[in-house]
DRENLUM-198308 format. One record per residue: x, y, z of N, C-alpha, C in turn. Coordinates in steps of 0.2 Angstrom, whole numbers, plus 2048, in hexadecimal, padded with zeros to 3 digits. Example, Ala and Ser with C-alpha at 12.3 -4.5 7.8 and 13.67 -1.06 7.14 Angstrom:
<pts>
8427E482783E7EA8278427F0827 8407F58238447FB824840800827 
</pts>
This chain:
<pts>
573108AB657110AABD56D111ABD 568111AC0564117AC056711CAC4 568122AC156B128AC556712BACA 56A12CAD056612FAD5565137AD4 56013AAD855F141AD7565145AD8 569143ADD56F147ADF574147ADA 575141AD757A140AD2578144ACC 571143ACA56F147AC457014FAC5 56F151ACB570158ACD57715AACC 57C156ACE583157ACE585157AC6 582153AC3584152ABB581159AB8 57B15BABA579161AB757D167AB8 580168ABE58416DAC058B16DABC 58D167ABB593166AB7592167AAF 58D165AAD58B166AA658A16EAA4 586171AA9585178AA858C17CAA8 59117AAAC59717DAAC59B17CAA6 59B176AA359E175A9D59B178A97 594179A9759017CA92592184A92 593187A9859418EA9859B18FA96 5A018BA975A618CA945A618BA8C 5A2186A8A5A1185A8359E18BA80 59918EA83596194A8059B19AA7F 59F19AA845A41A0A845A919FA7E 5AB199A7D5B0197A785AD198A71 5A7196A705A4195A6A5A019BA68 5A01A0A6C59C1A6A6B59C1AAA65 5A21AAA625A31ADA5C5A41A9A56 5A31A2A575A319EA5159C19CA4E 59C19BA48596199A45595191A45 58F18FA4658E187A47591183A41 591186A3B594182A3659C182A36 59F186A3A5A6187A3A5A9180A3D 5AE17EA3A5B1178A3C5B4178A43 5B617EA455B917FA4C5B317FA51 5AD181A4F5A7180A535A6179A55 5A6175A4F5A516DA505AA16AA54 5B016CA545B616AA585B416BA5F 5B2171A615B0173A675AB16FA6A 5A616EA665A016AA685A3163A6B 5A7160A675AA159A695AE15AA6F 5B2160A705B7161A755B3162A7C 5AD165A7B5A9166A815A3161A83 5A315CA8059F156A825A1155A89 59C153A8D59E152A955A414EA96 5A3147A935A8143A955AF144A92 5AF147A8C5B5149A885B914FA8D 5B5154A8F5B8159A925BA157A99 5B6153A9D5B8150AA35BF14CAA3 5BF148A9D5C5144A9C5CB148A9C 5CB14EA985D0152A975D2156A9D 5CC158AA15CE15BAA75D1157AAC 5D0150AAC5D314BAB15DB14BAAF 5DC14CAA95E314CAA65E7152AA8 5E3158AA85E615EAA95E7160AB0 5E315DAB55E315EABC5EA15DABF 5EE159ABC5F5158ABF5F915EABE 5F7163ABA5FB16AABA5F916EAC0 5F416DAC45F2171AC95F316EAD0 5F3172AD55F316FADC5EF174AE0 5EA171AE45E6175AE95EB175AEF 5EC17BAF25F017CAF85ED180AFD 5EF180B035EE184B095F4188B0B 5FA185B09600189B0B605188B04 60718EB0260A18EAFC611191AFC 615190AF761C192AF761E198AF3 61A199AEE61C19FAEA61C1A6AED 6171A7AF26171ADAF561E1AEAF9 6211A9AFB6281AAAFE62D1ACAF9 62D1A9AF36311ABAEE62E1A9AE7 62C1AEAE26281ACADC62C1A7AD8 6331A6AD96361A1AD463819BAD8 63519AADE637194AE263318EADF 636188ADF633182ADB63117CAE0 63117EAE7630178AEB629176AEC 627173AF1620170AF361C175AF6 615174AF4610178AF760C172AFB 608174B0060416FB045FD171B04 5F916CB055F216CB065F0169B0D 5EF16EB125EE16CB195E816FB1B 5E216CB1A5DB16FB1C5DB170B24 5D8175B265D8177B2D5D7171B32 5D216DB315D1167B355D7163B36 5DC163B325E115EB325E7161B36 5E6168B385EC16BB3C5EB16BB43 5F016BB475F016BB4E5ED172B51 5E8171B565E5177B585E917AB5E 5EA181B5E5EE184B635EB18BB64 5ED18FB685EA196B6A5ED19BB65 5F219AB615F419FB5C5F019FB56 5F01A4B525EC1A5B4C5F01A2B47 5ED19DB435F0199B3E5EA197B39 5EC193B355E7190B305E218BB33 5E4189B395E0184B3D5D9188B3F 5D918FB3F5D3192B425CE193B3C 5D0191B365CB192B315C518DB31 5C018EB2F5BA18AB2F5BB185B2A 5B6180B295B617BB245B517FB1D 5B2185B1D5B1188B175B618DB16 5BC18BB145C218FB135C318FB0B 5C7193B095C9194B025CF190B01 5CF18BAFD5D6188AFB5D818CAF5 5DF18CAF55E2190AEF5E418BAEA 5E618DAE45E8188ADF5EF18BADC 5F4187ADB5FA189AD75FB184AD1 5FF187ACD600183AC75FF186AC0 5FD183ABB5FC185AB45F5189AB4 5F618FAB25EF193AB25EB191AAD 5EE18EAA75E918BAA25E5186AA4 5E6183AAA5E217DAAC5DD17FAB2 5DD186AB35D8188AB95D1186AB8 5CF185AB25C8183AB15C617DAB4 5CB179AB55CA172AB95C9174AC0 5CC178AC35CB17AACA5C517EACB 5C3182AC65BC185AC65B6180AC6 5B817AAC25B3175AC25B2172AC9 5B8171ACD5B816DAD35B5172AD9 5B5178AD75B217DADC5AB17EADC 5A817BAD75A117BAD659D177ADC 59817AADE594177AE458E174AE2 58C16FAE558516CAE558316AAEC 57D16CAEE57B16AAF558016DAFA 583173AF9587176AFE58E172AFF 59016FAFA59616BAFB59A16BAF4 5A016DAF45A416EAED5A5167AEA 5A6167AE45A8161AE15AF15EAE3 5B3163AE55BA161AE85B915DAEE 5B4160AF35B315CAF95B0155AF8 5AC155AF35A914EAF15AE149AEE 5B314CAEA5B8148AE85BC145AED 5BE14AAF25C3147AF85BF143AFC 5B8143AFC5B413EB005B2138AFD 5B5138AF65B3132AF25AC131AF2 5A8136AF05A1136AF059E132AEA 59A12DAEC597129AE759312DAE2 58F132AE458A135AE058E139ADB 59413CADD598140AD859B13BAD3 59D135AD55A0130AD059B12EACB 59512DACD58F12BAC958E131AC4 58E137AC758D13DAC259213EABD 59813DABE59E13EABA59D13AAB3 59B133AB459B12FAAE597129AB0 593126AAB590120AAC59411AAAD 59A11BAAA5A0116AAB5A3116AB1 5A2111AB65A4112ABD5AC112ABD 5AF10EAB95B610DAB95B9114AB7 5B6117AB15B911EAAF5B8123AB4 5B2123AB75B1128ABC5B5128AC2 5B7122AC45BB121ACA5C3123AC8 5C5122AC25CB125AC05CB12CAC0 5C612FABE5C5137ABE5C5139AC5 5C2136AC95C1138AD15C8138AD4 5CC132AD25D3132AD55D7137AD2 5D6139ACC5DB13EAC95D9145ACC 5D2147ACC5D014DACF5D314EAD7 5D2148ADA5D5148AE15DC14AAE2 5E0148ADD5E714AADD5E9151ADD 5E4155ADC5E515DADC5E715FAE3 5E615CAE85E815EAEF5EF15BAF1 5F2156AEC5F8153AEE5FE157AEC 604156AEF60A15AAED60C156AE7 61015AAE2612157ADC619155ADE 61A14EADE62014BAE062214BAE8 62814AAEA62914AAF162A151AF3 628152AFA629158AFD63015BAFD 631161AFA637164AFA63716BAFB 63D16EAFD63D175AFE641177AF7 64417DAF8647180AF264D185AF4 652186AF065718BAF2654192AF3 64F194AF064C19BAF064719BAF6 645195AF9640195AFE644197B05 64019AB0A64319CB10643195B14 649195B18649190B1D64C192B24 64A18FB2964C191B3064D18BB34 65218CB39653186B3E64F188B44 64B183B46647184B4C64917FB52 64A182B5764C17EB5D64717AB60 647173B6064216FB6364516BB69 64B16CB6A64E169B7065016EB75 65416DB7A656171B7F65D174B7E 661171B7A668173B79669176B72 66A17DB7366B181B6D671180B69 67617CB6C67C17BB6867D174B66 677170B66677169B6467316AB5D 676168B58672168B5166C164B51 66C15EB55667159B5566115CB58 661162B5C65C165B5F65816AB5B 65A16AB5565616FB5065316BB4A 64D16EB4864A16CB4264B172B3D 64C170B3764C175B31646176B2E 64317BB2F63C17DB2C63C181B26 63717FB22637183B1B630186B1B 62F18DB1E628190B1E625190B18 61E18FB1861A190B12615196B13 612199B0E60D19EB0F60619CB10 60319DB165FD19BB185F719EB13 5F719CB0D5F31A0B085EB1A0B0A 5E919BB0C5E219BB0E5E019FB14 5E419FB195E41A4B1E5E41ABB1C 5E91ACB185EA1B3B155E41B6B11 5E11B1B0E5DB1B3B0A5D51B5B0E 5D51B1B145CF1B3B195D11B9B1C 5D71BBB1E5D91C1B215D71C7B1C 5D91C6B165D81CBB115D01CCB10 5CC1C7B105C51C8B0F5C21CBB15 5C41CAB1B5C21CCB225C41D4B22 5CA1D6B215CC1DDB215C81E1B1C 5C71DEB165C41E2B115BC1E3B13 5B91DEB165B31DFB185B21E4B1E 5B71E4B225B71E9B285B91F0B25 5BC1F1B205BE1F7B1D5B91FAB18 5B61F6B145B31F8B0E5AB1F6B0D 5A91F2B125A21EFB1159D1F5B13 5971F4B115921F9B135911F9B1A 5911F3B1D5901F3B245951F6B28 59C1F6B265A11F9B295A0201B28 59E203B2259D20AB2159820DB26 593209B2758D20BB2B59020CB32 594207B34596206B3B59B20CB3D 59F20EB385A4214B395A021AB39 59A21BB35596221B35593221B3C 59021CB3F58D21CB4559221EB4B 59921CB4A59E21EB4F59F225B4E 5A0228B485A122FB4759C233B4A 596231B4A590235B4C58E233B54 59222FB5759122DB5E58B229B5F 589225B5A583221B5B586219B5B 581215B5E58220EB5E58120BB58 586207B55585204B4F5831FCB50 5811F9B4A57F1F2B4A5851EEB4A 58B1F1B485911EDB475971F0B4A 59B1EDB4D5A11F0B505A61F3B4A 5AA1F8B4C5AE1FBB485B51F8B49 5B81F5B435BE1F2B435C31F6B40 5C91F8B435CE1FCB405D51F8B3F 5D91F9B3A5DF1F6B395E41FBB38 5E71FEB3D5EC204B3D5F2201B3A 5F6205B365FC204B325FC1FEB2E 5F61FDB2B5F61F7B265FA1F8B20 5FE1F2B1E6021F3B185FF1EDB13 6011EEB0D5FF1EAB086051E7B04 6061E1B0460B1DEB006081DCAF9 60C1DEAF46091DCAED60D1D6AEB 60A1D1AE860D1CBAE660B1C9ADF 6101C8ADB60F1C5AD46101CAACE 6111D0AD06121D6ACB60C1D6AC6 60E1D6AC06081D6ABA6051CFABA 6081CAABC6061C3ABB6041C0AC2 5FF1C2AC55FD1C1ACC5FB1B9ACC 5F91B6AC75F71AFAC75FD1ABAC8 6031AEAC66091AAAC760A1A8ACE 6071ACAD36081AAADA6031A5ADC 5FD1A6ADB5F71A2ADC5F11A4ADA 5EB1A0ADA5E51A2AD85E21A8ADD 5E21A6AE35E01ABAE85E31B2AE8 5EA1B1AE75EE1B8AE65EB1BCAE0 5E91B8ADB5E61BCAD55E01BFAD7 5DC1BBADB5D51BEADD5D61C4AE1 5DB1C4AE55DC1CAAE95E01D0AE5 5E11CFADF5E51D4ADB5EC1D4ADD 5EE1CFAE05F51CFAE25F61D2AE9 5F11D5AEC5F11D8AF25F11D3AF8 5F61D4AFD5F61D0B035F71D5B09 5F31D5B0E5F31D9B135F91D7B18 5FC1DCB1B6011DBB215FF1DFB27 5FD1DCB2C5FB1E0B326021E2B36 6011E8B396071EBB3C6091E7B42 6101E6B426131E3B486181E7B4B 6161ECB4F61A1F2B516191F3B58 61F1F5B5C61E1F7B636191FDB63 6161FEB69612204B6A61620AB69 61320FB65616216B6461321AB6A 61721BB6F61521FB75616226B73 61222BB76613232B75619234B79 61D238B7662323AB7A623240B7E 61C242B8061B248B8461E247B8B 62124CB8D62424CB9461F24BB99 620247B9E61C246BA361E24BBA9 61924FBAB61B254BB0616253BB6 619254BBC615253BC260F258BC3 60A256BC660425ABC660425FBCB 607265BCA60826ABCE60226FBCD 601273BD35FC279BD25F5277BD1 5F4270BD25ED26EBD25EB26ABD8 5E526ABDA5E3267BE15E225FBE0 5E025DBDA5DF256BD85E0255BD1 5E324FBD05E324CBC95DC24ABC7 5D8248BCB5D2245BCA5CC24ABCB 5CC24FBC75C7255BC75C5257BC0 5C125BBBF5BF25DBB95C4260BB5 5C9264BB85CF267BB55D5263BB7 5D425DBBA5DA25ABBC5DE257BB6 5E5255BB75E9253BB25E724CBAF 5E4247BB25E2241BB05DC242BAB 5D7246BAC5D1247BA85D324ABA2 5D824EBA25DA252B9C5DE24EB96 5E0248B985E4244B935DF242B8D 5E2243B875DE242B815DA23BB81 5DE236B835DB22FB835D522EB88 5D6232B8E5D1231B935CB235B91 5CC23BB8E5C623FB8B5C223BB86 5C6238B825C2234B7C5BE22EB7F 5C122BB845BE225B875B8227B8B 5B922DB8F5B322FB935AD232B8F 5AF235B895AB238B845A6232B81 5AA22CB805A6227B7D5A2224B82 5A4223B8859F220B8D599225B8F 59B22BB8F595230B90590230B8A 59222FB8458E22FB7F589228B7F 58D223B8158921DB8258421DB87 585220B8D580221B9357B226B91 57D22BB8D578231B8C57322EB86 575229B83570226B7D56B222B80 56A221B8756521DB8A565216B87 56B212B8756B20CB84567207B88 565201B855611FCB885651F9B8E 5621F6B935651F3B985661ECB96 56B1EBB9256C1E4B905741E2B90 5761DCB8E57D1DAB8F5811DEB8A 57F1E0B845831E4B805851EBB83 5801EEB865811F5B895861F4B8F 5851EFB935891EEB995911ECB96 5911E8B915981E7B8F59B1EDB8C 5981F1B8859A1F8B8659D1FCB8C 5981FDB9159A201B965A01FEB9A 5A01F8B9B5A61F5B9E5AC1F6B9A 5AC1F5B945B21F6B8F5B51FDB90 5B0202B905B2209B915B620AB98 5B2207B9D5B5208BA35BC205BA4 5BD1FFBA15C31FBBA25C91FFB9E 5C7202B995CC206B955CE20DB99 5C9210B9C5CA216BA15CF214BA6 5CD20EBA95D220BBAF5D920ABAC 5D9207BA65E0206BA45E420DBA3 5E0212BA15E4218BA15E621BBA7 5E2219BAC5E321BBB35E9218BB6 5EA211BB45F020EBB65F6210BB2 5F6212BAC5FB215BA85FD21CBAB 5F8220BAD5FA226BB05FD225BB7 5FB220BBB5FE21FBC160621DBC0 607219BBB60E217BBA61221CBB8 60F221BB4613227BB161522BBB7 61022CBBC612230BC161722DBC6 617227BC661C223BCA623223BC7 623225BC1629225BBD62D22CBBE 629231BC162C237BC3631237BC8 63623BBC963B23BBCF63723BBD5 638237BDA635236BE063623DBE4 63023FBE8630245BEC62D24BBE8 62B24ABE2628250BDF622253BE2 61F24FBE6619252BEA61B256BEF 621256BF162325BBF7625262BF4 624263BEE62526ABEB62026FBEE 622275BEF61D27ABF261727BBED 61827ABE761327BBE260E275BE2 60F270BE560B26ABE560526BBEA 5FF26BBE75F926CBEB5F4266BEC 5F7261BEA5F325BBE95F0259BF0 5EA256BF15E8253BF75ED24DBF9 5EE24DBFF5F3249C025F3241BFF 5EC23FBFF5EB238BFD5ED237BF6 5ED23CBF15EF23BBEA5F723CBEA 5FA23FBEF60123FBEF603239BF1 600236BF660222FBF860122ABF2 5FC22BBEE5FB226BE9600227BE3 60222DBE160622FBDB60D230BDC 60F231BE3616232BE461822DBEA 618227BE961A222BEE621223BF0 626224BEB62D225BED62F22ABF2 62B22FBF362C234BF862C231BFF 62922BC00629228C07630225C09 634224C0463B222C0663F227C09 63E22DC08642232C0B63F236C10 638237C0F63423CC14631237C19 633238C1F630233C24629235C26 62823CC2662123EC2861C23CC23 61E23CC1D61A23AC17619233C17 61E22FC1961E228C19619225C1E 61A228C24615226C2A60E228C28 60D22EC2660622FC2460322BC1F 607229C1A605225C1460421EC17 60821BC1B607215C1E601214C22 5FF219C255F9219C295F221BC26 5F321DC205ED220C1C5EA21AC18 5E321AC175E0216C125DF21AC0C 5E521CC095E4220C035E221DBFD 5E2216BFC5DF213BF65D8214BF6 5D5213BFB5CD214BFC5CB21BBFA 5CF220BFC5CE227BFA5CF228BF3 5D4225BF05D5226BE95CF223BE5 5CD21DBE75C721ABE45C121FBE4 5C0222BEA5BA226BEA5BB22CBE6 5C122FBE65C2235BE15C1233BDA 5C422DBD85C322BBD15BB22ABCF 5B7227BD45B0226BD35AD22DBD2 5AF232BD75AC239BD65AD23CBD0 5B423BBCE5B623FBC75B223CBC2 5B1235BC15AE232BBB5A7234BBB 5A3234BC159C236BC259B23DBBF 5A0242BC159F249BBF5A1249BB7 5A6245BB55A8246BAE5A2243BA9 59E23EBAC59923BBA859223FBA9 592243BAE58B247BAF58924BBA9 58224BBA857F24EBA357824DBA2 57624AB9D56F248B9C56D243BA2 57123FBA457023ABA957323CBB0 57023FBB5573240BBB57623ABBE 57C23ABC057F234BC3580235BCA 57E230BCE57E230BD658222BBD9 57F229BDF583224BE458421EBE0 57F21BBDD57F215BDA585214BD5 585219BD058B219BCC59221ABCF 59221FBD4598220BD859A219BDB 596215BDE59820FBE159B20ABDB 59720ABD5599206BD05A0208BCD 5A220EBCC5A9210BCA5AE20EBCF 5AC210BD55B120EBDB5B2207BDB 5AD203BDA5AE1FBBDB5B21F9BD5 5B11FCBCF5B51FABC95BC1FBBCA 5BE201BCC5C5203BCD5C81FEBD2 5C41FCBD85C71F7BDD5C81F1BDA 5C41EFBD55C41E8BD25C91E8BCC 5CC1EEBCA5D01EEBC45D71EBBC5 5D91E6BC15DF1E2BC25E51E6BC2 5E51EBBBD5EB1EFBBD5EC1F4BC3 5E61F6BC55E61FBBCB5E91F7BD1 5E61F1BD25E71ECBD75EF1EABD7 5F11E9BD15F81E7BD15FD1EDBD3 5FB1F3BD15FF1F8BD35FF1F9BDB 5F91F8BDE5F81F8BE55FC1F3BE9 5FC1EDBE66001E7BE96071E9BE9 6091EBBE36101EDBE26121F3BE7 60E1F7BE860F1FDBED6101FABF4 60B1F5BF660B1F2BFC6111EFBFE 6131EBBF961A1E7BFA6201ECBFB 6201F1BF76251F6BF76251F9BFE 6201FBC0061F1FFC076211FAC0C 61F1F4C0C6211EFC116281EEC11 62C1EDC0C6331ECC0B6361F3C0E 6341F8C0C6371FFC0F6361FFC16 6301FEC1962F1FEC206341F9C24 6351F3C216391EEC246401F1C24 6421F3C1E6491F6C1E64B1FBC22 646200C23647205C28647203C2F 6431FEC316431FBC3764A1F8C39 64C1F4C346531F1C356581F6C36 6581FCC3265C201C3265C204C39 656205C3C655208C43658204C48 6571FDC4765A1F8C4C6621F8C4C 6651F9C4666C1F9C4566F1FFC48 66B205C4766E20BC4A66D20BC51 668208C54667208C5B66C204C5E 66E1FEC5B6741FAC5D67A1FEC5E 67C202C58682206C5868220BC5E 67C20EC5F67C213C6567D210C6B 67B209C6C67C206C73683205C74 687204C6E68E202C6F692209C71 
</pts>
């Protein structure tokens, strides 16, 4: 049978790989050395492939491995490519593309077989072709169709578990409730978690690119200098590194060896809030002014500074600019909501202090609890459109804070005011306030009726 161009190309890739391994082995041997002649025989294409088909049983290509759970565990590893997994919104191996890195476990002395199967021709690895039962690869392996099919079957077995699926006493296990009755043993499954090694490798590659690549360095430089960069800056606070394998990293897996035994752990911690005491804004006329309490907060200063640098750089009127501007604005509004909740956490009635000089609308906004005991304050607050006044004050403050190279006027004022009015967190606080005031007024009305009835008696 005449060999096709594709089969010839695949055979050339295979023969080049075998020749390179022969050259490495025979480098220090003279051609008349008996050992050299033995290597020549050993590295004939069909001889080497026959031996590789025998040794491939010592290896398994996996996506989920056991040894990272415990290096002495002897249970099963699994090969579950992304397309075979259930899709869901969580982050898992299913999010990997078709171009993922499979890991390999087993005898390190047989790793040259896996390196053969990782070779690519026409953007497809030999392993992919084996699993697809590619006829061109079969023809490239040997002119003997029966022999090449036997090798194809042997190489395809590299993704299959060795023996029956089994866990091990050193592996972790956990009971997972699948029913509704937590006291019924039949409503649980016993799970044996495996390490998502292909996903871990992609995470490692991504984090390393975001930390050490030339593009990432240029992006961080642009950020330090207050300039727009071509790439986003990605940061991973409190990143930890788990070392696996000790001096023999290959004992865990091939990908673990390629990572030098390093496996990144992302921080899973509750927020570390500043423990600074929250004090009422006394002796100032507004928290939304150049010297007001809100604008002096570190986080707010940084966000306003970033937005100011963006606007002062005369960016193009495109989607990227609008998105950046809106992101900064959203984060400033988040800080405003946080500030509001902190003020609400103060003992009610603080705005009645003789040292409080706040505009009455800001007192209505920041000290709602005072309305419960102060009838005059309650009445004035109930009749006031203080939320609109707060939106105007916020817009004026942000316009002034951003003023500089670009004078900001009515158009920007209306934009900031509208953004605050549309902000979900701000609106939720107002809705909560409205419900609370409605309940309070109803309770007071009921109390008045009750007292009136008692007076009649």
